[in-house]
TORFIBA-220995 format. One record per residue (C-alpha): x, y, z; residue number from 1; residue in three letters. Coordinates in steps of 0.2 Angstrom, whole numbers. Layout:
<pakes>
PAKE     c1     c2     c3  seq  type
PAKE      X      Y      Z  NUM   ALA
...
</pakes>
This chain:
<pakes>
PAKE     c1     c2     c3  seq  type
PAKE      0      0      0    1   MET
PAKE     14     12      4    2   GLU
PAKE     23      9    -12    3   GLY
PAKE      6     13    -21    4   GLU
PAKE      5     29    -12    5   ASP
PAKE     22     34    -17    6   LYS
PAKE     19     30    -35    7   THR
PAKE      3     40    -35    8   LEU
PAKE     12     55    -27    9   GLN
PAKE     26     54    -40   10   ARG
PAKE     13     54    -54   11   ALA
PAKE      4     69    -48   12   ILE
PAKE     20     78    -45   13   ARG
PAKE     26     74    -63   14   TRP
PAKE      9     81    -70   15   LEU
PAKE     10     97    -60   16   LEU
PAKE     29    100    -64   17   GLN
PAKE     25     99    -83   18   LEU
PAKE     19    117    -82   19   ALA
PAKE     35    123    -75   20   SER
PAKE     47    114    -86   21   THR
PAKE     50    128    -98   22   GLY
PAKE     43    119   -113   23   LYS
PAKE     31    131   -121   24   ASP
PAKE     17    119   -125   25   LEU
PAKE     15    111   -108   26   GLU
PAKE     18    128    -99   27   ASN
PAKE      4    137   -109   28   ARG
PAKE     -8    122   -108   29   THR
PAKE     -6    116    -90   30   LEU
PAKE     -4    133    -81   31   THR
PAKE    -17    133    -68   32   GLY
PAKE    -21    115    -68   33   LEU
PAKE    -27    109    -50   34   LYS
PAKE    -28     91    -45   35   VAL
PAKE    -44     88    -36   36   LEU
PAKE    -44     69    -33   37   GLU
PAKE    -31     56    -37   38   ALA
PAKE    -30     37    -34   39   GLN
PAKE    -22     23    -43   40   LYS
PAKE    -27     23    -61   41   GLY
PAKE    -38     39    -59   42   SER
PAKE    -35     58    -59   43   VAL
PAKE    -48     71    -58   44   LEU
PAKE    -42     89    -61   45   CYS
PAKE    -50    107    -62   46   SER
PAKE    -44    119    -75   47   TYR
PAKE    -49    137    -80   48   THR
PAKE    -44    141    -98   49   VAL
PAKE    -31    155    -98   50   PRO
PAKE    -28    167   -112   51   ILE
PAKE    -12    158   -117   52   GLU
PAKE    -22    142   -122   53   ALA
PAKE    -36    151   -132   54   SER
PAKE    -38    154   -150   55   ASP
PAKE    -40    170   -160   56   LYS
PAKE    -59    169   -157   57   ASP
PAKE    -58    168   -138   58   GLY
PAKE    -61    149   -136   59   TYR
PAKE    -50    135   -129   60   TRP
PAKE    -39    130   -143   61   HIS
PAKE    -42    112   -148   62   VAL
PAKE    -23    108   -148   63   GLY
PAKE    -22    114   -130   64   ALA
PAKE    -37    103   -126   65   ILE
PAKE    -28     88   -134   66   ALA
PAKE    -12     92   -125   67   THR
PAKE    -21     93   -108   68   LEU
PAKE    -30     76   -111   69   ALA
PAKE    -14     68   -116   70   ASP
PAKE     -4     74   -100   71   ASP
PAKE    -18     70    -88   72   VAL
PAKE    -21     53    -96   73   GLY
PAKE     -2     50    -95   74   ALA
PAKE     -3     54    -76   75   ALA
PAKE    -17     42    -73   76   ALA
PAKE     -7     28    -82   77   ILE
PAKE      9     33    -72   78   TYR
PAKE     -1     31    -56   79   SER
PAKE     -6     14    -61   80   ALA
PAKE     10      8    -69   81   ALA
PAKE     24     18    -59   82   GLY
PAKE     31     27    -74   83   HIS
PAKE     26     37    -90   84   VAL
PAKE     24     26   -106   85   LYS
PAKE     25     32   -124   86   PRO
PAKE      9     35   -133   87   SER
PAKE      5     23   -147   88   VAL
PAKE    -12     28   -151   89   ASP
PAKE    -22     44   -146   90   PHE
PAKE    -38     50   -152   91   SER
PAKE    -50     64   -146   92   ILE
PAKE    -67     69   -151   93   SER
PAKE    -73     87   -148   94   PHE
PAKE    -92     90   -144   95   TYR
PAKE    -92    108   -138   96   SER
PAKE    -82    124   -137   97   GLN
PAKE    -76    132   -121   98   VAL
PAKE    -74    150   -119   99   GLN
PAKE    -59    159   -111  100   LEU
PAKE    -59    159    -92  101   HIS
PAKE    -72    145    -91  102   GLU
PAKE    -69    131    -79  103   GLU
PAKE    -69    113    -84  104   VAL
PAKE    -65     96    -75  105   GLU
PAKE    -54     84    -83  106   VAL
PAKE    -55     66    -78  107   GLU
PAKE    -44     52    -83  108   ALA
PAKE    -47     33    -79  109   LYS
PAKE    -36     19    -84  110   VAL
PAKE    -48      6    -92  111   VAL
PAKE    -37     -8    -96  112   GLY
PAKE    -19    -15    -94  113   VAL
PAKE    -14    -30   -105  114   THR
PAKE      4    -35   -105  115   GLY
PAKE     14    -20   -111  116   ARG
PAKE     -1     -9   -116  117   LEU
PAKE    -12      2   -105  118   ALA
PAKE    -27     11   -110  119   SER
PAKE    -35     27   -103  120   VAL
PAKE    -51     37   -106  121   MET
PAKE    -51     56   -103  122   VAL
PAKE    -67     66   -101  123   GLU
PAKE    -67     85   -102  124   VAL
PAKE    -83     92    -95  125   ARG
PAKE    -89    110    -91  126   ARG
PAKE    -88    112    -72  127   LYS
PAKE   -105    122    -70  128   HIS
PAKE   -116    109    -79  129   ASN
PAKE   -106     93    -83  130   GLY
PAKE   -108     95   -102  131   GLU
PAKE    -96     84   -112  132   LEU
PAKE    -83     95   -121  133   VAL
PAKE    -71     82   -127  134   ALA
PAKE    -67     63   -125  135   LEU
PAKE    -50     57   -127  136   GLY
PAKE    -44     39   -129  137   LYS
PAKE    -26     34   -127  138   GLN
PAKE    -15     18   -128  139   TRP
PAKE      2     19   -121  140   MET
PAKE     16      5   -121  141   THR
PAKE     32      1   -113  142   GLU
PAKE     47      8   -122  143   ALA
PAKE     52     -2   -137  144   ALA
PAKE     63    -17   -134  145   PRO
PAKE     81    -17   -139  146   LYS
PAKE     84    -25   -155  147   ILE
PAKE     96    -40   -156  148   ASN
PAKE    105    -36   -172  149   LYS
PAKE    113    -53   -173  150   GLU
PAKE     95    -61   -175  151   LYS
PAKE     90    -49   -190  152   ILE
PAKE     92    -57   -207  153   HIS
PAKE     94    -45   -221  154   PHE
PAKE     87    -50   -238  155   ILE
PAKE     98    -46   -252  156   LYS
PAKE     90    -38   -267  157   LYS
PAKE     93    -49   -282  158   SER
PAKE     99    -40   -298  159   LYS
PAKE     87    -39   -312  160   LEU
</pakes>
């Protein structure tokens, strides 16, 4: 149990530190993110859309929504697996626009782990009425295995 608590703490610390890494995308996307609840395989956050994450029309930029969903989903997987895994598949559907300074909740839940793969679903909802804004689905895997070059057989092209 104690090891699980430390893994969960590391996952949440990793997520919150992304905003201060100096990387422009995460910095602009995650600034102001608040973790409301966290447990193994699940993270619930609150977020108020800042001007840095908005488009020219004053709405939350879809790229910023996708980045936030990716990072919160990765934190949920981190909390279950003990480390961040590379994404191998990510899709997101958008259902509604969110205005600048509007508050949303972002909830990520690990829905499956099979061998080297883990899957997470991320829901983004308006805080005041629960309306679905976006739904993200993501698969992450362990790092690629090292290739044993001795076992690779090269096929020589025949001359025509």
